ROROMI-134116 format. One record per residue (C-alpha): x, y, z; residue in one letter. Coordinates in pm, 1 decimal. Example, Ala and Ser with C-alpha at 12.3 -4.5 7.8 and 13.67 -1.06 7.14 Angstrom:
<recs>
{X 1230.0, Y -450.0, Z 780.0, aa a} $
{X 1367.0, Y -106.0, Z 714.0, aa s} $
</recs>
This chain:
<recs>
{X -6003.4, Y -6671.3, Z -5446.8, aa m} $
{X -6167.7, Y -6942.8, Z -5239.5, aa s} $
{X -5919.6, Y -7226.2, Z -5294.4, aa q} $
{X -5548.0, Y -7185.6, Z -5366.4, aa n} $
{X -5382.6, Y -7522.8, Z -5305.7, aa l} $
{X -5240.9, Y -7736.6, Z -5587.1, aa v} $
{X -5157.3, Y -8102.8, Z -5522.9, aa i} $
{X -4996.6, Y -8312.4, Z -5796.0, aa a} $
{X -5235.6, Y -8547.7, Z -5978.5, aa n} $
{X -5528.7, Y -8452.3, Z -5756.0, aa k} $
{X -5847.1, Y -8263.1, Z -5833.9, aa d} $
{X -5759.8, Y -7971.9, Z -5606.9, aa n} $
{X -5878.9, Y -7702.5, Z -5843.4, aa l} $
{X -5773.6, Y -7342.5, Z -5786.7, aa v} $
{X -6102.3, Y -7151.2, Z -5767.1, aa v} $
{X -6154.2, Y -6779.6, Z -5834.5, aa y} $
{X -6483.2, Y -6608.5, Z -5753.3, aa v} $
{X -6545.1, Y -6277.9, Z -5930.6, aa f} $
{X -6797.7, Y -5999.8, Z -5893.2, aa g} $
{X -6908.3, Y -5748.4, Z -6155.4, aa g} $
{X -6811.8, Y -5965.6, Z -6452.2, aa i} $
{X -6985.3, Y -6245.2, Z -6644.6, aa d} $
{X -6729.4, Y -6512.6, Z -6728.3, aa l} $
{X -6974.3, Y -6695.1, Z -6958.2, aa t} $
{X -6950.6, Y -6400.2, Z -7201.0, aa l} $
{X -6574.2, Y -6438.4, Z -7241.6, aa a} $
{X -6436.3, Y -6510.0, Z -7586.9, aa t} $
{X -6115.8, Y -6621.7, Z -7415.9, aa d} $
{X -5956.4, Y -6624.3, Z -7072.4, aa i} $
{X -5576.4, Y -6639.5, Z -7058.7, aa q} $
{X -5384.4, Y -6743.5, Z -6748.4, aa v} $
{X -5016.6, Y -6682.7, Z -6677.2, aa a} $
{X -4894.5, Y -6903.5, Z -6394.8, aa f} $
{X -4527.1, Y -6852.0, Z -6330.4, aa g} $
{X -4355.2, Y -6947.2, Z -6655.5, aa a} $
{X -4661.6, Y -7138.6, Z -6777.6, aa e} $
{X -4947.2, Y -7009.1, Z -6995.5, aa s} $
{X -5298.4, Y -7147.9, Z -7042.3, aa y} $
{X -5615.6, Y -7029.5, Z -7212.2, aa s} $
{X -5984.5, Y -7112.1, Z -7223.7, aa l} $
{X -5962.6, Y -7171.9, Z -7599.4, aa i} $
{X -5651.8, Y -7391.4, Z -7608.4, aa n} $
{X -5672.5, Y -7558.6, Z -7265.6, aa d} $
{X -6043.3, Y -7615.4, Z -7183.9, aa p} $
{X -5955.5, Y -7891.4, Z -6936.2, aa l} $
{X -5729.3, Y -7654.8, Z -6742.2, aa i} $
{X -5913.5, Y -7321.1, Z -6762.7, aa v} $
{X -6273.4, Y -7398.2, Z -6670.8, aa i} $
{X -6564.7, Y -7154.4, Z -6642.7, aa v} $
{X -6799.4, Y -7316.7, Z -6391.9, aa t} $
{X -7046.7, Y -7026.7, Z -6365.4, aa s} $
{X -7082.8, Y -6660.5, Z -6452.3, aa s} $
{X -6879.1, Y -6568.9, Z -6144.8, aa a} $
{X -6652.8, Y -6869.6, Z -6089.6, aa e} $
{X -6335.3, Y -6976.7, Z -6268.7, aa l} $
{X -6147.5, Y -7298.1, Z -6189.5, aa s} $
{X -5790.3, Y -7386.3, Z -6283.0, aa l} $
{X -5671.0, Y -7746.3, Z -6294.5, aa n} $
{X -5300.1, Y -7701.1, Z -6223.9, aa l} $
{X -5229.5, Y -8052.2, Z -6099.4, aa s} $
{X -4973.7, Y -8107.3, Z -6378.3, aa a} $
{X -4783.4, Y -7781.9, Z -6325.5, aa t} $
{X -4405.6, Y -7785.9, Z -6313.8, aa a} $
{X -4398.2, Y -7477.7, Z -6088.3, aa e} $
{X -4310.4, Y -7516.3, Z -5720.0, aa v} $
{X -4356.8, Y -7306.1, Z -5410.8, aa g} $
{X -4584.5, Y -7002.3, Z -5401.6, aa k} $
{X -4680.6, Y -6860.1, Z -5739.8, aa v} $
{X -4888.3, Y -6560.8, Z -5845.5, aa f} $
{X -5123.6, Y -6601.5, Z -6139.8, aa s} $
{X -5251.2, Y -6338.8, Z -6382.5, aa t} $
{X -5595.7, Y -6389.4, Z -6536.5, aa v} $
{X -5678.1, Y -6184.9, Z -6846.7, aa t} $
{X -6039.1, Y -6163.8, Z -6967.0, aa y} $
{X -6137.1, Y -6116.1, Z -7332.1, aa f} $
{X -6480.8, Y -6048.3, Z -7479.1, aa d} $
{X -6622.3, Y -5904.9, Z -7801.0, aa g} $
{X -6531.3, Y -5550.2, Z -7702.6, aa a} $
{X -6177.8, Y -5637.6, Z -7590.0, aa s} $
{X -5860.0, Y -5624.9, Z -7800.4, aa v} $
{X -5578.1, Y -5650.0, Z -7545.0, aa l} $
{X -5785.4, Y -5806.2, Z -7269.8, aa g} $
{X -5861.5, Y -5697.7, Z -6914.0, aa t} $
{X -5646.2, Y -5798.0, Z -6619.1, aa d} $
{X -5904.5, Y -5928.0, Z -6370.5, aa i} $
{X -5673.9, Y -6079.5, Z -6111.3, aa t} $
{X -5300.6, Y -6041.2, Z -6064.9, aa s} $
{X -5031.6, Y -5948.3, Z -5818.2, aa r} $
{X -5024.9, Y -5596.4, Z -5962.2, aa e} $
{X -5394.0, Y -5546.4, Z -5887.0, aa l} $
{X -5337.8, Y -5671.8, Z -5534.7, aa g} $
{X -5649.7, Y -5889.2, Z -5538.0, aa n} $
{X -5490.2, Y -6228.8, Z -5581.9, aa s} $
{X -5325.8, Y -6448.7, Z -5321.2, aa d} $
{X -5029.4, Y -6666.2, Z -5407.8, aa q} $
{X -5118.2, Y -7016.9, Z -5516.0, aa i} $
{X -4945.7, Y -7284.6, Z -5308.5, aa v} $
{X -4803.5, Y -7567.0, Z -5517.7, aa v} $
{X -4754.9, Y -7861.1, Z -5283.6, aa a} $
{X -4518.8, Y -8053.6, Z -5510.8, aa i} $
{X -4145.0, Y -8057.1, Z -5547.8, aa g} $
{X -3911.1, Y -7856.2, Z -5329.1, aa t} $
{X -3739.1, Y -7521.6, Z -5344.0, aa q} $
{X -3455.2, Y -7641.6, Z -5122.4, aa l} $
{X -3113.4, Y -7739.8, Z -5255.8, aa i} $
{X -2945.6, Y -7942.7, Z -4983.0, aa i} $
{X -2579.3, Y -7898.9, Z -4893.4, aa e} $
{X -2456.8, Y -8246.8, Z -4796.7, aa d} $
{X -2087.4, Y -8165.9, Z -4757.1, aa g} $
{X -1992.3, Y -8209.3, Z -5121.2, aa s} $
{X -2025.9, Y -7832.7, Z -5196.5, aa v} $
{X -2356.7, Y -7854.6, Z -5380.8, aa v} $
{X -2410.2, Y -7576.0, Z -5633.5, aa a} $
{X -2658.0, Y -7307.6, Z -5523.5, aa n} $
{X -2734.9, Y -7486.9, Z -5195.6, aa a} $
{X -2976.7, Y -7303.8, Z -4967.4, aa n} $
{X -3025.9, Y -7545.9, Z -4677.9, aa s} $
{X -2859.5, Y -7815.0, Z -4470.4, aa f} $
{X -3199.7, Y -7962.3, Z -4386.3, aa v} $
{X -3484.1, Y -8116.7, Z -4586.6, aa t} $
{X -3848.4, Y -8042.6, Z -4521.0, aa d} $
{X -3899.7, Y -8398.1, Z -4394.6, aa d} $
{X -3611.7, Y -8361.0, Z -4146.1, aa e} $
{X -3756.7, Y -8030.3, Z -4029.2, aa y} $
{X -4104.8, Y -8172.3, Z -3971.0, aa k} $
{X -3967.8, Y -8474.7, Z -3784.6, aa a} $
{X -3747.4, Y -8256.7, Z -3558.8, aa y} $
{X -4035.9, Y -8018.8, Z -3490.0, aa a} $
{X -4259.3, Y -8309.6, Z -3393.0, aa k} $
{X -3991.8, Y -8454.5, Z -3164.1, aa l} $
{X -3926.5, Y -8121.0, Z -2991.8, aa k} $
{X -4288.5, Y -8008.0, Z -2980.3, aa g} $
{X -4248.4, Y -7701.8, Z -3201.9, aa y} $
{X -4519.2, Y -7564.7, Z -3430.3, aa s} $
{X -4418.9, Y -7502.6, Z -3791.5, aa v} $
{X -4609.5, Y -7357.9, Z -4090.2, aa p} $
{X -4872.0, Y -7585.3, Z -4242.0, aa a} $
{X -4747.1, Y -7562.8, Z -4600.3, aa t} $
{X -4419.2, Y -7683.9, Z -4743.7, aa q} $
{X -4334.9, Y -7355.3, Z -4924.4, aa p} $
{X -4369.1, Y -7161.5, Z -4597.8, aa d} $
{X -4153.3, Y -7410.4, Z -4407.5, aa r} $
{X -3890.0, Y -7407.6, Z -4679.8, aa e} $
{X -3882.3, Y -7027.3, Z -4685.5, aa a} $
{X -3812.0, Y -7028.6, Z -4310.5, aa d} $
{X -3535.9, Y -7288.1, Z -4356.3, aa l} $
{X -3373.0, Y -7088.7, Z -4636.6, aa a} $
{X -3378.8, Y -6772.7, Z -4424.7, aa n} $
{X -3233.3, Y -6965.2, Z -4130.4, aa a} $
{X -2953.6, Y -7093.8, Z -4356.9, aa y} $
{X -2869.5, Y -6734.5, Z -4448.5, aa d} $
{X -2887.2, Y -6631.7, Z -4081.6, aa f} $
{X -2623.1, Y -6891.3, Z -3988.0, aa l} $
{X -2402.0, Y -6774.9, Z -4273.3, aa n} $
{X -2394.3, Y -6403.3, Z -4195.4, aa f} $
{X -2400.2, Y -6442.1, Z -3817.1, aa t} $
{X -2146.8, Y -6717.3, Z -3744.3, aa y} $
{X -1893.3, Y -6714.4, Z -4029.5, aa e} $
{X -1636.4, Y -6507.0, Z -3841.6, aa q} $
{X -1672.5, Y -6706.9, Z -3520.4, aa q} $
{X -1616.5, Y -7051.5, Z -3670.1, aa l} $
{X -1283.3, Y -7228.4, Z -3684.1, aa q} $
{X -1118.7, Y -7299.5, Z -4017.2, aa g} $
{X -1231.6, Y -7186.2, Z -4359.6, aa s} $
{X -1476.4, Y -7285.6, Z -4629.4, aa r} $
{X -1364.7, Y -7575.9, Z -4847.5, aa v} $
{X -1446.2, Y -7390.8, Z -5169.4, aa t} $
{X -1499.2, Y -7023.6, Z -5082.7, aa p} $
{X -1546.2, Y -6916.4, Z -5444.7, aa q} $
{X -1857.6, Y -7128.9, Z -5501.1, aa t} $
{X -1975.3, Y -7251.2, Z -5161.5, aa q} $
{X -2298.4, Y -7089.8, Z -5042.6, aa t} $
{X -2288.2, Y -7183.4, Z -4673.2, aa g} $
{X -2058.2, Y -7190.8, Z -4372.2, aa i} $
{X -2015.7, Y -7568.6, Z -4400.6, aa m} $
{X -1829.4, Y -7777.3, Z -4504.9, aa p} $
{X -1504.2, Y -7635.6, Z -4366.4, aa r} $
{X -1139.5, Y -7726.3, Z -4338.5, aa n} $
{X -950.7, Y -7742.4, Z -4007.1, aa y} $
{X -1243.6, Y -7756.3, Z -3765.3, aa v} $
{X -1211.2, Y -7945.8, Z -3437.2, aa y} $
{X -1507.0, Y -8024.9, Z -3212.5, aa a} $
{X -1542.0, Y -8257.1, Z -2915.6, aa y} $
{X -1171.3, Y -8338.4, Z -2941.0, aa g} $
{X -1178.4, Y -8461.9, Z -3302.1, aa a} $
{X -1122.1, Y -8321.5, Z -3650.2, aa l} $
{X -1449.7, Y -8261.8, Z -3834.4, aa v} $
{X -1443.4, Y -8415.6, Z -4182.7, aa a} $
{X -1447.4, Y -8149.0, Z -4452.7, aa n} $
{X -1703.3, Y -8335.5, Z -4663.7, aa n} $
{X -1981.9, Y -8368.9, Z -4408.1, aa t} $
{X -2242.9, Y -8152.8, Z -4235.8, aa i} $
{X -2246.9, Y -8225.2, Z -3860.7, aa p} $
{X -2591.9, Y -8275.5, Z -3712.3, aa q} $
{X -2528.0, Y -7976.3, Z -3485.8, aa d} $
{X -2539.6, Y -7746.0, Z -3787.9, aa f} $
{X -2867.1, Y -7899.1, Z -3902.0, aa k} $
{X -3008.1, Y -7856.4, Z -3553.4, aa n} $
{X -2887.3, Y -7495.8, Z -3542.5, aa a} $
{X -3059.2, Y -7419.5, Z -3871.7, aa q} $
{X -3384.1, Y -7576.3, Z -3751.4, aa m} $
{X -3372.4, Y -7389.9, Z -3419.7, aa l} $
{X -3321.5, Y -7064.7, Z -3608.4, aa a} $
{X -3608.2, Y -7157.3, Z -3839.2, aa s} $
{X -3840.1, Y -7211.5, Z -3541.1, aa f} $
{X -3757.2, Y -6858.6, Z -3423.5, aa s} $
{X -3822.3, Y -6716.8, Z -3770.2, aa i} $
{X -4156.0, Y -6898.9, Z -3783.3, aa a} $
{X -4239.8, Y -6734.6, Z -3449.2, aa d} $
{X -4181.4, Y -6390.6, Z -3599.0, aa g} $
{X -3813.8, Y -6314.1, Z -3544.9, aa v} $
{X -3689.6, Y -6070.9, Z -3808.7, aa d} $
{X -3335.9, Y -6167.7, Z -3911.2, aa t} $
{X -3314.2, Y -5853.6, Z -4127.4, aa n} $
{X -3380.1, Y -5618.8, Z -3835.9, aa a} $
{X -3169.7, Y -5304.3, Z -3833.0, aa v} $
{X -2982.2, Y -5217.3, Z -3514.4, aa k} $
{X -3171.5, Y -4951.6, Z -3325.0, aa d} $
{X -2982.2, Y -4714.1, Z -3095.0, aa s} $
{X -2863.6, Y -4927.6, Z -2806.6, aa a} $
{X -2494.0, Y -4915.0, Z -2721.6, aa d} $
{X -2368.7, Y -5190.3, Z -2494.5, aa l} $
{X -2165.9, Y -5076.0, Z -2193.8, aa a} $
{X -2118.1, Y -5417.3, Z -2031.0, aa g} $
{X -2269.3, Y -5755.3, Z -1957.4, aa f} $
{X -2252.0, Y -6031.5, Z -1700.9, aa s} $
{X -2325.9, Y -6402.0, Z -1685.4, aa v} $
{X -2414.6, Y -6570.3, Z -1359.6, aa g} $
{X -2625.7, Y -6863.6, Z -1244.9, aa q} $
{X -2724.6, Y -6926.2, Z -1607.8, aa g} $
{X -2865.9, Y -6574.6, Z -1650.2, aa a} $
{X -2740.8, Y -6315.6, Z -1896.4, aa y} $
{X -2778.7, Y -5941.1, Z -1836.6, aa s} $
{X -2661.1, Y -5625.1, Z -2008.3, aa e} $
{X -2610.4, Y -5261.5, Z -1921.3, aa t} $
{X -2634.9, Y -4987.2, Z -2179.5, aa y} $
{X -2465.9, Y -4655.5, Z -2225.6, aa q} $
{X -2652.7, Y -4352.7, Z -2098.7, aa s} $
{X -2928.4, Y -4247.5, Z -2334.2, aa g} $
{X -2939.7, Y -4582.0, Z -2515.4, aa s} $
{X -3245.0, Y -4800.8, Z -2544.1, aa s} $
{X -3271.9, Y -5177.0, Z -2551.2, aa n} $
{X -3211.1, Y -5330.1, Z -2893.3, aa p} $
{X -3497.8, Y -5489.8, Z -3084.1, aa t} $
{X -3278.8, Y -5730.2, Z -3277.6, aa l} $
{X -3323.3, Y -6106.9, Z -3296.9, aa a} $
{X -3161.8, Y -6311.6, Z -3020.6, aa q} $
{X -3102.4, Y -6683.8, Z -3070.3, aa m} $
{X -2882.7, Y -6802.3, Z -2782.6, aa p} $
{X -2989.3, Y -7166.9, Z -2836.2, aa a} $
{X -2837.3, Y -7156.7, Z -3185.0, aa v} $
{X -2511.2, Y -7014.7, Z -3048.3, aa s} $
{X -2489.1, Y -7282.5, Z -2782.0, aa k} $
{X -2529.9, Y -7560.0, Z -3039.9, aa v} $
{X -2254.1, Y -7415.8, Z -3259.2, aa l} $
{X -2011.9, Y -7313.3, Z -2983.6, aa k} $
{X -1796.8, Y -7633.8, Z -3002.5, aa p} $
{X -1711.6, Y -7538.8, Z -3363.4, aa y} $
{X -1613.1, Y -7180.8, Z -3285.1, aa t} $
{X -1277.1, Y -7036.4, Z -3190.7, aa n} $
{X -1414.1, Y -6976.9, Z -2841.3, aa a} $
{X -1510.8, Y -7342.3, Z -2816.1, aa g} $
{X -1170.8, Y -7457.9, Z -2937.5, aa l} $
{X -981.0, Y -7238.7, Z -2695.9, aa n} $
{X -1210.6, Y -7297.7, Z -2403.2, aa g} $
{X -1298.6, Y -6929.5, Z -2398.0, aa g} $
{X -1593.2, Y -6791.9, Z -2205.2, aa g} $
{X -1915.5, Y -6653.7, Z -2338.8, aa l} $
{X -1906.1, Y -6321.6, Z -2514.3, aa y} $
{X -2181.9, Y -6108.0, Z -2655.5, aa r} $
{X -2174.4, Y -6249.1, Z -3009.0, aa e} $
{X -2175.4, Y -6608.2, Z -2883.9, aa s} $
{X -2495.0, Y -6539.2, Z -2692.0, aa m} $
{X -2682.4, Y -6503.8, Z -3021.5, aa g} $
{X -2712.4, Y -6128.9, Z -3062.1, aa f} $
{X -2727.1, Y -5973.9, Z -3404.2, aa l} $
{X -2545.7, Y -5654.5, Z -3473.4, aa g} $
</recs>
């Protein structure tokens, strides 16, 4: 594949280049793209044979979003069921990037069904530009990082936060919450404080840089730690090795005012320094 970007209402054709097959001999070429189906016979303006080795797909009107695998099936006079010439199963096809729509469902404090982010892609790009961070070039990649960061906040900080979810049965994220105080005031239970958006974006930057939030704890056993002059250090039990887990202390610092430690004026502890595990 030499081109794999789809832009709505633009002539950004997805182009496949094949070897060892003559596309001009095809009696039909069928394409499965996500939930959509096209064919050379029925959709000649979408499935286009441009040469014996090159196939173009005009997917500018697709309703799919994000990254999508396509399956191209070739038919000729000797074919009954067709030949799979490019698909995820064959491992010779990249995902096609559809640069329209969004995969994010934004939690705005009203307990939005199936929410997977506090932050929009536009907010993320603007924050990255302001702070000088590099983010992925395509929207689907950025949104995947944001969704993973949303999950990271949920499974890492739930037990440290004050209060409780407004609707625990249906709510997907750690906010909104009841009975949370920060900076000396009650946090409204129908809003998402900017600190939580910032925390998600900071976590997303780390994920974009290669942090694995699904890392499994190695073999290190903490014996003690100390904090002094802004530096954090740990000692480990004999025979243990340093952990390889993700550390996001910046995220913990942003969220500390909303935690039980922040409410009670407690000091730093290992979990509040951003360690997983």
